N, CA, C and O atoms as CSV, one atom per row, in Angstrom:
chain,resi,resn,atom,element,x,y,z
A,1,MET,N,N,0.584,-1.266,-0.265
A,1,MET,CA,C,0.075,0.047,-0.059
A,1,MET,C,C,0.800,1.305,-0.071
A,1,MET,O,O,1.690,1.304,0.779
A,2,PRO,N,N,0.721,2.403,-0.761
A,2,PRO,CA,C,1.491,3.615,-1.097
A,2,PRO,C,C,1.454,4.295,0.445
A,2,PRO,O,O,0.482,4.122,1.180
A,3,LYS,N,N,2.155,4.770,0.685
A,3,LYS,CA,C,2.283,6.078,1.594
A,3,LYS,C,C,1.114,7.221,1.403
A,3,LYS,O,O,0.624,7.591,0.336
A,4,GLN,N,N,0.843,7.617,2.550
A,4,GLN,CA,C,0.258,8.972,2.367
A,4,GLN,C,C,0.874,10.006,1.951
A,4,GLN,O,O,1.912,10.165,2.593
A,5,LYS,N,N,0.639,11.102,0.847
A,5,LYS,CA,C,1.312,12.204,0.922
A,5,LYS,C,C,1.057,13.177,1.701
A,5,LYS,O,O,-0.093,13.381,2.089
A,6,SER,N,N,2.399,14.175,2.169
A,6,SER,CA,C,2.211,15.028,3.126
A,6,SER,C,C,1.522,16.028,2.430
A,6,SER,O,O,1.477,16.051,1.200
A,7,LYS,N,N,0.957,16.897,3.188
A,7,LYS,CA,C,0.353,18.188,2.650
A,7,LYS,C,C,1.119,19.305,2.950
A,7,LYS,O,O,1.381,19.629,4.108
A,8,GLY,N,N,1.501,19.925,1.946
A,8,GLY,CA,C,2.459,20.987,1.560
A,8,GLY,C,C,1.901,22.496,2.386
A,8,GLY,O,O,2.666,23.250,2.987
A,9,ALA,N,N,0.584,22.680,2.260
A,9,ALA,CA,C,-0.231,23.581,2.725
A,9,ALA,C,C,-0.033,23.357,4.132
A,9,ALA,O,O,0.624,24.224,4.708
A,10,VAL,N,N,-0.455,22.386,4.816
A,10,VAL,CA,C,-0.255,22.166,6.589
A,10,VAL,C,C,1.130,22.245,6.932
A,10,VAL,O,O,1.339,22.734,8.042
A,11,LYS,N,N,2.226,21.861,6.212
A,11,LYS,CA,C,3.464,22.421,6.704
A,11,LYS,C,C,3.713,23.472,6.647
A,11,LYS,O,O,4.422,23.761,7.611
A,12,LYS,N,N,3.505,24.403,5.938
A,12,LYS,CA,C,3.921,25.663,5.744
A,12,LYS,C,C,3.127,26.280,6.951
A,12,LYS,O,O,3.770,27.209,7.440
A,13,ARG,N,N,1.850,26.038,7.626
A,13,ARG,CA,C,1.021,26.926,8.325
A,13,ARG,C,C,1.504,26.175,10.185
A,13,ARG,O,O,1.551,26.867,11.202
A,14,PHE,N,N,1.721,25.033,10.138
A,14,PHE,CA,C,2.080,24.435,11.638
A,14,PHE,C,C,3.200,23.948,11.842
A,14,PHE,O,O,3.900,23.658,10.872
A,15,ARG,N,N,3.538,23.789,12.813
A,15,ARG,CA,C,4.861,23.090,13.566
A,15,ARG,C,C,4.374,22.092,14.515
A,15,ARG,O,O,3.300,22.198,15.107
A,16,ILE,N,N,5.133,21.190,14.635
A,16,ILE,CA,C,4.905,20.486,16.132
A,16,ILE,C,C,5.781,20.751,17.122
A,16,ILE,O,O,7.003,20.870,17.028
A,17,SER,N,N,5.047,20.844,18.141
A,17,SER,CA,C,5.903,21.267,19.685
A,17,SER,C,C,6.574,19.994,19.923
A,17,SER,O,O,6.270,18.957,19.335
A,18,LYS,N,N,7.711,20.122,21.005
A,18,LYS,CA,C,8.341,19.183,21.818
A,18,LYS,C,C,7.399,17.826,22.249
A,18,LYS,O,O,7.638,16.619,22.225
A,19,ASN,N,N,6.113,18.692,22.686
A,19,ASN,CA,C,5.436,17.608,23.257
A,19,ASN,C,C,4.160,17.111,22.224
A,19,ASN,O,O,3.215,16.495,22.718
A,20,GLY,N,N,4.193,17.394,20.873
A,20,GLY,CA,C,3.697,16.853,19.949
A,20,GLY,C,C,2.196,17.359,19.714
A,20,GLY,O,O,1.259,16.788,19.156
A,21,LYS,N,N,2.279,18.730,20.376
A,21,LYS,CA,C,1.090,19.452,19.921
A,21,LYS,C,C,1.287,20.359,18.379
A,21,LYS,O,O,2.373,20.754,17.956
A,22,ALA,N,N,0.299,20.504,17.877
A,22,ALA,CA,C,0.272,21.395,16.743
A,22,ALA,C,C,0.454,22.796,17.219
A,22,ALA,O,O,-0.048,23.138,18.290
A,23,VAL,N,N,1.149,23.634,16.481
A,23,VAL,CA,C,1.284,25.325,16.808
A,23,VAL,C,C,1.238,26.135,15.636
A,23,VAL,O,O,2.078,25.904,14.767
A,24,CYS,N,N,0.375,27.075,15.453
A,24,CYS,CA,C,0.349,27.960,14.470
A,24,CYS,C,C,0.061,29.275,14.999
A,24,CYS,O,O,-0.090,29.495,16.201
A,25,SER,N,N,-0.023,30.276,13.950
A,25,SER,CA,C,-0.433,31.740,14.358
A,25,SER,C,C,-1.742,31.536,14.413
A,25,SER,O,O,-2.395,30.559,14.047
A,26,HIS,N,N,-2.154,32.773,15.015
A,26,HIS,CA,C,-3.600,33.049,15.143
A,26,HIS,C,C,-4.187,33.731,13.928
A,26,HIS,O,O,-3.543,34.542,13.264
A,27,PRO,N,N,-5.387,33.388,13.668
A,27,PRO,CA,C,-6.161,34.182,12.161
A,27,PRO,C,C,-6.484,35.243,12.388
A,27,PRO,O,O,-6.739,35.432,13.578
A,28,ASP,N,N,-6.632,36.337,11.540
A,28,ASP,CA,C,-6.926,37.726,11.404
A,28,ASP,C,C,-5.973,38.277,11.863
A,28,ASP,O,O,-6.226,39.168,12.674
A,29,ARG,N,N,-4.476,37.984,11.541
A,29,ARG,CA,C,-3.404,39.047,11.584
A,29,ARG,C,C,-3.022,39.502,9.995
A,29,ARG,O,O,-1.853,39.366,9.633
A,30,GLY,N,N,-3.916,39.984,9.161
A,30,GLY,CA,C,-3.765,40.487,8.016
A,30,GLY,C,C,-3.716,41.959,7.975
A,30,GLY,O,O,-2.659,42.519,8.265
A,31,HIS,N,N,-4.578,42.524,7.700
A,31,HIS,CA,C,-4.354,44.102,7.731
A,31,HIS,C,C,-5.871,44.476,8.360
A,31,HIS,O,O,-6.727,43.633,8.629
A,32,GLY,N,N,-6.005,45.874,8.526
A,32,GLY,CA,C,-7.303,46.345,9.347
A,32,GLY,C,C,-7.232,46.288,10.880
A,32,GLY,O,O,-8.164,45.871,11.567
A,33,HIS,N,N,-6.074,46.733,11.367
A,33,HIS,CA,C,-6.183,46.221,13.010
A,33,HIS,C,C,-6.549,47.476,13.744
A,33,HIS,O,O,-6.515,47.396,14.972
A,34,ALA,N,N,-6.851,48.475,13.275
A,34,ALA,CA,C,-7.192,49.595,14.070
A,34,ALA,C,C,-7.988,49.498,14.949
A,34,ALA,O,O,-7.827,49.951,16.083
A,35,PRO,N,N,-9.318,48.668,14.400
A,35,PRO,CA,C,-10.506,48.698,15.580
A,35,PRO,C,C,-9.935,47.510,16.768
A,35,PRO,O,O,-10.522,47.261,17.821
A,36,PHE,N,N,-9.048,47.065,16.445
A,36,PHE,CA,C,-8.479,45.847,18.013
A,36,PHE,C,C,-8.147,47.131,18.938
A,36,PHE,O,O,-7.821,48.277,18.630
A,37,SER,N,N,-8.357,46.499,20.207
A,37,SER,CA,C,-7.560,47.153,21.278
A,37,SER,C,C,-6.400,46.618,21.322
A,37,SER,O,O,-6.144,45.622,20.645
A,38,GLY,N,N,-5.416,47.251,22.211
A,38,GLY,CA,C,-3.647,47.159,22.187
A,38,GLY,C,C,-3.695,45.753,22.782
A,38,GLY,O,O,-2.722,45.027,22.580
A,39,GLU,N,N,-4.957,45.191,23.655
A,39,GLU,CA,C,-4.586,43.478,24.403
A,39,GLU,C,C,-4.967,42.903,23.386
A,39,GLU,O,O,-4.126,42.078,23.028
A,40,THR,N,N,-5.970,42.949,22.646
A,40,THR,CA,C,-6.158,42.107,21.446
A,40,THR,C,C,-5.182,42.010,20.310
A,40,THR,O,O,-5.190,40.945,19.692
A,41,GLY,N,N,-4.560,42.701,20.031
A,41,GLY,CA,C,-3.218,42.988,19.313
A,41,GLY,C,C,-2.165,41.952,19.563
A,41,GLY,O,O,-1.680,41.087,18.834
A,42,ARG,N,N,-1.910,42.368,21.070
A,42,ARG,CA,C,-0.781,41.537,21.746
A,42,ARG,C,C,-1.297,40.099,21.496
A,42,ARG,O,O,-0.669,39.316,20.783
A,43,ARG,N,N,-2.284,39.826,22.011
A,43,ARG,CA,C,-2.822,38.327,22.123
A,43,ARG,C,C,-2.748,37.573,20.633
A,43,ARG,O,O,-2.482,36.377,20.515
A,44,LEU,N,N,-2.955,38.239,19.804
A,44,LEU,CA,C,-2.846,37.630,18.467
A,44,LEU,C,C,-1.454,37.434,17.977
A,44,LEU,O,O,-1.080,36.531,17.229
A,45,ARG,N,N,-0.797,38.300,18.443
A,45,ARG,CA,C,0.679,38.128,18.210
A,45,ARG,C,C,1.622,36.717,18.650
A,45,ARG,O,O,2.618,36.269,18.081
A,46,ARG,N,N,0.831,36.155,20.010
A,46,ARG,CA,C,1.258,35.003,20.346
A,46,ARG,C,C,0.953,33.436,19.432
A,46,ARG,O,O,0.076,33.328,18.575
A,47,ARG,N,N,1.557,32.719,19.704
A,47,ARG,CA,C,1.036,31.242,18.977
A,47,ARG,C,C,-0.154,30.724,18.966
A,47,ARG,O,O,-0.752,31.771,19.211
A,48,MET,N,N,-0.879,30.039,18.889
A,48,MET,CA,C,-2.130,29.337,18.946
A,48,MET,C,C,-1.577,27.699,19.085
A,48,MET,O,O,-1.011,27.005,18.241
A,49,VAL,N,N,-1.905,27.441,20.237
A,49,VAL,CA,C,-1.537,25.636,20.581
A,49,VAL,C,C,-2.889,24.914,20.141
A,49,VAL,O,O,-3.883,25.078,20.848
A,50,LEU,N,N,-2.931,24.460,19.487
A,50,LEU,CA,C,-4.270,23.084,18.735
A,50,LEU,C,C,-4.372,22.163,20.008
A,50,LEU,O,O,-3.271,21.864,20.469
A,51,ASN,N,N,-5.357,21.699,20.610
A,51,ASN,CA,C,-5.671,20.526,21.510
A,51,ASN,C,C,-5.623,19.509,20.776
A,51,ASN,O,O,-5.640,19.573,19.547
A,52,LYS,N,N,-5.551,18.336,21.506
A,52,LYS,CA,C,-5.164,16.978,21.092
A,52,LYS,C,C,-5.612,16.663,19.777
A,52,LYS,O,O,-4.872,16.498,18.806
A,53,THR,N,N,-7.180,16.566,19.788
A,53,THR,CA,C,-7.760,15.988,18.672
A,53,THR,C,C,-7.165,17.000,17.204
A,53,THR,O,O,-6.832,16.351,16.212
A,54,TRP,N,N,-7.092,18.091,17.159
A,54,TRP,CA,C,-6.713,18.780,15.889
A,54,TRP,C,C,-4.910,18.644,15.606
A,54,TRP,O,O,-4.308,18.746,14.537
A,55,SER,N,N,-4.351,18.374,17.032
A,55,SER,CA,C,-2.936,18.416,16.925
A,55,SER,C,C,-2.743,16.940,16.341
A,55,SER,O,O,-1.639,16.830,15.810
A,56,GLU,N,N,-3.554,15.715,16.291
A,56,GLU,CA,C,-3.314,14.457,16.081
A,56,GLU,C,C,-3.690,14.693,14.199
A,56,GLU,O,O,-3.108,14.018,13.351
A,57,LEU,N,N,-4.465,15.475,13.942
A,57,LEU,CA,C,-5.038,15.585,12.433
A,57,LEU,C,C,-3.895,16.124,11.642
A,57,LEU,O,O,-3.535,15.793,10.512
A,58,VAL,N,N,-3.318,17.150,12.568
A,58,VAL,CA,C,-2.333,17.980,11.599
A,58,VAL,C,C,-1.007,17.327,11.673
A,58,VAL,O,O,-0.201,17.445,10.750
A,59,ARG,N,N,-0.759,16.652,12.725
A,59,ARG,CA,C,0.415,15.455,12.630
A,59,ARG,C,C,0.336,14.583,11.575
A,59,ARG,O,O,1.243,14.514,10.746
A,60,ASN,N,N,-0.966,13.696,11.500
A,60,ASN,CA,C,-1.095,13.108,10.102
A,60,ASN,C,C,-1.007,13.371,8.904
A,60,ASN,O,O,-0.649,12.619,7.997
A,61,MET,N,N,-1.353,14.529,8.846
A,61,MET,CA,C,-1.008,15.326,7.290
A,61,MET,C,C,0.356,15.965,7.006
A,61,MET,O,O,0.866,16.117,5.896
A,62,ILE,N,N,0.807,16.278,8.076
A,62,ILE,CA,C,2.357,16.503,7.986
A,62,ILE,C,C,3.476,15.443,7.442
A,62,ILE,O,O,4.515,15.576,6.795
A,63,GLY,N,N,2.670,14.151,8.093
A,63,GLY,CA,C,3.653,13.148,7.734
A,63,GLY,C,C,4.580,12.644,9.148
A,63,GLY,O,O,5.531,11.866,9.074
A,64,LYS,N,N,4.186,13.134,10.153
A,64,LYS,CA,C,4.974,12.640,11.392
A,64,LYS,C,C,4.417,11.747,12.616
A,64,LYS,O,O,5.167,11.428,13.539
């Protein structure tokens, strides 16, 4: 049976942490940030850690 191809789009957007969780940047980081409060802007700067279920899906798509 052939191997599953890894998804290039997922490789670009996610990385796997040491503990096996998927980490990515927050959405809404493009343009038009004037209405955001300072607290929201700072929060969006941090990385987003996905839960166990999503992390497993991302790991399978990356091929790890």
